C-alpha positions as CSV (number, residue, x, y, z in Angstrom):
1,M,-5.6,8.7,23.5
2,A,-4.7,5.6,21.3
3,T,-1.9,5.6,19.6
4,A,-1.1,3.7,15.9
5,S,1.5,1.1,16.2
6,K,4.8,1.9,14.3
7,P,5.3,-0.3,11.0
8,S,7.2,-3.0,11.5
9,L,10.9,-3.3,10.3
10,L,10.5,-5.8,8.0
11,T,7.8,-3.7,6.5
12,V,9.6,-0.3,6.4
13,I,12.4,-2.5,4.7
14,N,10.0,-3.6,1.9
15,G,8.4,-0.6,1.2
16,V,11.9,1.1,0.5
17,L,13.9,-1.4,-0.9
18,P,13.4,-0.6,-4.5
19,S,15.1,2.7,-3.9
20,L,17.9,1.7,-2.2
21,T,21.3,1.5,-4.0
22,A,22.3,-2.0,-4.7
23,A,25.2,-2.1,-2.0
24,E,22.2,-0.9,0.5
25,A,19.8,-3.8,-0.8
26,R,22.6,-6.2,-0.2
27,V,22.4,-5.1,3.7
28,A,18.6,-5.2,3.3
29,Q,18.8,-8.9,2.3
30,V,20.7,-9.4,5.3
31,V,18.3,-8.3,7.7
32,L,15.2,-9.7,5.9
33,R,17.2,-13.1,6.3
34,D,17.6,-13.0,9.8
35,P,16.7,-10.1,11.8
36,G,17.8,-12.1,14.9
37,A,21.1,-12.4,13.6
38,V,21.7,-8.7,12.8
39,A,20.5,-8.0,16.4
40,E,24.0,-9.9,17.4
41,L,26.3,-7.9,14.9
42,T,28.7,-5.2,14.9
43,I,28.5,-2.8,12.0
44,T,32.0,-4.1,11.1
45,A,29.9,-7.7,11.1
46,L,27.1,-6.6,9.0
47,A,29.0,-4.8,6.5
48,E,31.2,-8.1,6.2
49,A,27.8,-9.7,5.9
50,A,26.3,-7.9,2.9
51,E,29.8,-7.0,1.7
52,T,30.0,-3.6,1.5
53,S,31.3,-1.1,3.9
54,E,30.1,0.5,7.3
55,A,29.4,4.0,5.5
56,T,26.9,2.0,3.8
57,V,25.4,0.3,6.7
58,I,24.5,4.1,8.3
59,R,23.4,4.8,4.9
60,F,20.7,2.2,5.0
61,C,19.7,3.6,8.4
62,R,19.5,6.3,7.3
63,S,17.4,5.4,4.6
64,L,14.7,3.3,7.0
65,G,14.3,6.6,9.0
66,L,16.5,5.0,11.8
67,D,19.6,7.4,13.3
68,G,21.9,4.6,12.9
69,H,23.2,1.1,13.6
70,R,22.5,0.8,17.5
71,Q,18.7,2.1,16.5
72,L,18.6,-1.0,13.9
73,R,20.3,-3.6,16.1
74,L,17.4,-2.3,18.5
75,R,14.1,-2.5,15.7
76,A,16.0,-6.4,14.2
77,A,15.9,-7.3,18.2
78,Q,12.0,-6.4,18.7
79,T,11.3,-7.8,15.0
80,A,13.0,-11.1,15.9
81,A,11.1,-11.3,19.4
82,R,7.7,-11.2,17.9
83,Q,8.1,-13.7,15.5
84,E,7.2,-17.3,16.2
85,V,9.2,-19.9,16.1
86,G,8.6,-22.9,13.4
87,T,5.7,-21.7,11.0
88,D,5.5,-18.4,11.0
89,R,9.8,-17.9,10.9
90,Q,9.7,-19.8,7.5
91,I,6.7,-17.9,6.3
92,A,8.1,-14.4,7.6
93,G,10.1,-13.7,3.9
94,G,6.7,-14.4,1.8
95,D,8.4,-16.7,-0.7
96,I,7.3,-19.9,-2.0
97,P,10.2,-22.3,-3.0
98,V,9.7,-24.4,-5.5
99,G,8.3,-28.0,-4.8
100,A,6.6,-26.2,-1.8
101,D,4.1,-29.0,-0.7
102,M,0.2,-27.5,-0.9
103,R,0.1,-27.3,2.8
104,R,3.5,-24.9,2.7
105,I,1.4,-23.2,0.1
106,I,-1.4,-22.3,2.1
107,E,0.2,-21.4,4.9
108,T,2.6,-19.2,3.2
109,V,-0.3,-17.6,1.5
110,A,-2.6,-17.1,4.4
111,Y,0.0,-15.5,6.3
112,A,1.1,-13.1,3.5
113,D,-2.8,-12.0,3.1
114,S,-3.5,-11.4,6.8
115,H,-0.4,-9.8,7.6
116,A,-0.9,-7.3,4.6
117,V,-3.6,-6.0,6.2
118,Q,-2.2,-6.0,9.6
119,D,0.8,-4.1,8.5
120,T,-0.9,-2.2,6.2
121,V,-3.1,-0.7,9.2
122,H,0.0,-0.1,11.1
123,S,1.3,1.8,8.3
124,L,-1.3,4.4,7.4
125,D,-1.2,7.6,8.4
126,A,-4.6,8.6,9.5
127,D,-3.7,12.4,9.6
128,V,-3.2,11.6,5.3
129,C,-6.2,9.5,5.1
130,A,-8.4,12.5,7.0
131,Q,-7.3,15.1,4.4
132,V,-7.9,12.5,1.3
133,V,-11.5,11.7,3.1
134,E,-12.1,15.5,3.0
135,L,-11.3,16.2,-0.4
136,L,-13.6,13.2,-1.8
137,A,-16.4,14.2,0.3
138,D,-16.4,17.3,-1.2
139,A,-15.3,16.6,-4.5
140,G,-17.0,18.2,-7.6
141,R,-15.5,15.2,-9.8
142,I,-13.7,12.2,-8.8
143,E,-11.5,10.1,-11.4
144,V,-9.6,6.7,-10.4
145,F,-7.3,5.0,-12.2
146,G,-5.5,1.5,-11.9
147,I,-3.9,-0.7,-14.6
148,G,-4.4,-4.7,-13.8
149,A,-4.9,-5.9,-10.2
150,S,-4.7,-2.2,-9.1
151,G,-7.4,-1.7,-11.9
152,F,-9.8,-4.1,-10.1
153,V,-9.5,-2.1,-6.9
154,A,-10.1,1.6,-8.6
155,D,-13.6,0.1,-9.8
156,D,-14.0,-0.7,-6.4
157,L,-13.4,2.7,-5.1
158,A,-15.6,4.1,-7.9
159,Q,-18.5,1.5,-7.4
160,K,-18.9,2.2,-3.7
161,L,-18.5,6.0,-3.8
162,H,-21.1,6.0,-6.8
163,R,-23.7,4.5,-4.7
164,I,-23.7,7.2,-2.1
165,G,-24.1,9.7,-4.6
166,H,-20.8,10.7,-5.9
167,T,-20.1,11.9,-9.4
168,V,-16.8,9.0,-10.1
169,F,-15.8,7.3,-12.9
170,S,-13.2,5.0,-13.1
171,W,-11.1,4.0,-16.4
172,P,-10.1,0.8,-18.2
173,D,-7.2,2.0,-20.7
174,V,-4.4,4.9,-20.4
175,H,-6.2,6.6,-23.2
176,T,-9.7,7.1,-21.3
177,G,-7.6,8.0,-18.2
178,L,-5.8,10.5,-19.3
179,T,-8.7,12.5,-21.4
180,G,-10.5,12.1,-17.9
181,A,-8.0,13.7,-16.5
182,A,-7.7,16.4,-18.9
183,L,-11.0,17.4,-17.7
184,L,-10.8,17.8,-13.9
185,G,-9.9,20.9,-12.3
186,P,-9.8,23.2,-9.2
187,G,-11.5,20.4,-6.5
188,D,-12.1,17.8,-8.7
189,V,-9.7,14.9,-7.4
190,A,-7.8,11.9,-8.9
191,V,-7.2,9.1,-7.3
192,G,-4.1,6.7,-8.6
193,I,-3.6,3.0,-7.7
194,S,-0.4,1.7,-8.4
195,H,1.5,-1.2,-5.9
196,T,5.0,-1.1,-6.9
197,G,4.2,2.7,-7.9
198,K,6.1,2.7,-11.2
199,T,3.1,1.8,-13.6
200,S,4.2,4.9,-16.2
201,D,0.3,5.5,-17.0
202,T,-0.4,5.7,-13.5
203,V,2.0,8.3,-13.0
204,D,1.1,10.3,-16.4
205,F,-2.7,10.4,-15.1
206,L,-1.6,11.8,-11.8
207,A,0.4,14.0,-13.5
208,C,-2.1,15.0,-16.2
209,A,-5.0,15.7,-13.2
210,A,-2.1,17.8,-11.2
211,R,-1.2,20.1,-14.2
212,H,-5.0,20.9,-14.7
213,G,-5.3,22.0,-11.1
214,A,-6.6,18.7,-9.4
215,H,-6.4,17.2,-6.3
216,T,-4.0,14.0,-6.4
217,V,-4.1,10.7,-4.4
218,A,-1.6,7.9,-5.1
219,L,-2.3,4.4,-3.2
220,T,1.0,2.3,-3.4
221,N,3.5,0.1,-1.6
222,H,6.2,1.9,-2.0
223,P,6.9,5.6,-0.2
224,R,9.2,6.9,-2.8
225,S,8.2,5.3,-5.8
226,P,7.4,7.9,-8.7
227,V,3.4,7.7,-8.3
228,A,4.2,8.8,-4.9
229,A,6.1,11.5,-5.9
230,V,4.0,13.0,-8.7
231,A,0.9,12.8,-5.8
232,E,-0.3,15.6,-3.4
233,H,-1.3,13.1,-1.0
234,A,0.3,9.4,-1.0
235,L,-1.6,6.5,0.7
236,I,1.1,3.1,1.9
237,T,0.1,0.0,1.7
238,A,2.0,-2.7,3.3
239,A,2.2,-6.0,1.1
240,R,5.1,-8.2,-0.3
241,E,4.7,-9.5,-4.1
242,T,6.7,-12.4,-3.9
243,T,8.0,-14.6,-7.1
244,F,5.0,-16.5,-7.8
245,R,2.4,-13.5,-6.6
246,S,3.0,-10.5,-8.8
247,G,-0.3,-9.1,-8.4
248,A,-1.0,-11.3,-5.6
249,T,-4.3,-11.1,-3.7
250,A,-2.1,-9.5,-0.7
251,S,-1.5,-6.6,-2.5
252,R,-5.5,-5.8,-3.4
253,I,-6.2,-6.8,0.2
254,A,-4.0,-4.2,1.5
255,Q,-5.2,-1.7,-0.8
256,L,-9.0,-2.6,-0.6
257,T,-8.8,-2.0,3.2
258,V,-7.3,1.5,2.6
259,I,-10.5,1.8,0.0
260,D,-12.6,0.3,2.5
261,C,-11.2,3.0,5.1
262,L,-12.2,6.0,2.4
263,F,-15.6,5.2,1.7
264,V,-16.3,4.1,5.1
265,G,-15.1,7.7,6.2
266,V,-16.8,9.6,3.2
267,A,-20.0,7.7,3.9
268,A,-19.5,8.8,7.7
269,K,-20.0,12.7,6.8
270,G,-22.4,12.6,4.5
271,G,-24.9,11.7,7.0
272,S,-28.5,11.1,6.3
273,A,-27.7,11.3,2.2
274,T,-25.7,8.3,2.5
275,T,-27.9,6.6,4.5
276,E,-30.8,6.8,2.1
277,A,-28.5,6.7,-0.6
278,L,-27.5,3.6,0.3
279,A,-31.4,2.5,1.0
280,T,-32.0,3.8,-2.3
281,T,-29.5,2.1,-3.9
282,A,-30.4,-1.3,-2.0
283,A,-33.9,-1.2,-3.3
284,A,-33.2,-1.3,-7.0
285,V,-31.5,-3.7,-7.3
286,A,-34.0,-6.0,-4.4
287,G,-35.9,-7.5,-7.2
288,R,-32.7,-8.9,-9.0
289,R,-32.1,-11.3,-6.4
290,R,-33.3,-14.9,-7.1
291,P,-35.5,-16.3,-4.2
292,G,-33.8,-19.3,-2.1
């Protein structure tokens, strides 16, 4: 039986970065800048490079789920070995410098988008996905909520599930979202989508649904975020937003990858009923397509 690969060290660091202390974040930035160099540093040298203490380095390692500095060096060496010399190494940080030429911009964006999918697949917990699919498949009513770019992803999930016969709603603002969540009950499901995991409207939506007995699911990039903490199940993406790319395509691609996995999982459980629903809905709009 195949096992999923571990998420890369850089993916793990970016995922927990918002929850780190200021001192731990300095250690994180040293690792993100050059994992190959960090693989060669003693704990004392790493602490000095980050202008902090050895105890902070140990706390940073534990924040990543590592046993200690020795394991950090090993993971850093593995990361450095996988990085290609040249373009990938320049782009790996994901940021686009001011004045970058168009070729550099294209390469950086393409790298971020393609790796968002790969890293998300490696980070995604198949067991949690399976549990969420079971909940969605059996739900009496499903409410999906997201703000801004995450709202487009919420609409996509709602449209997909609605097309195969599920009662599902996606709300455009917090007022309708909260009123929808307040009408949920046991057996219903609320899905909140937030890349940062800090969007207060999305946190409030899930908290309201939970108070009324509904199952709650969060889709976020940060496992220690408020939206993950309030949800019964958290699905974690692995996309990094940068200076010029807040709400970037990379984060939406990562979210849509998870949405597709959930939809296909629910559709597969529906069997012939799903096939019939897809055929019926396709026929309903077939006449709206212009020839040629």
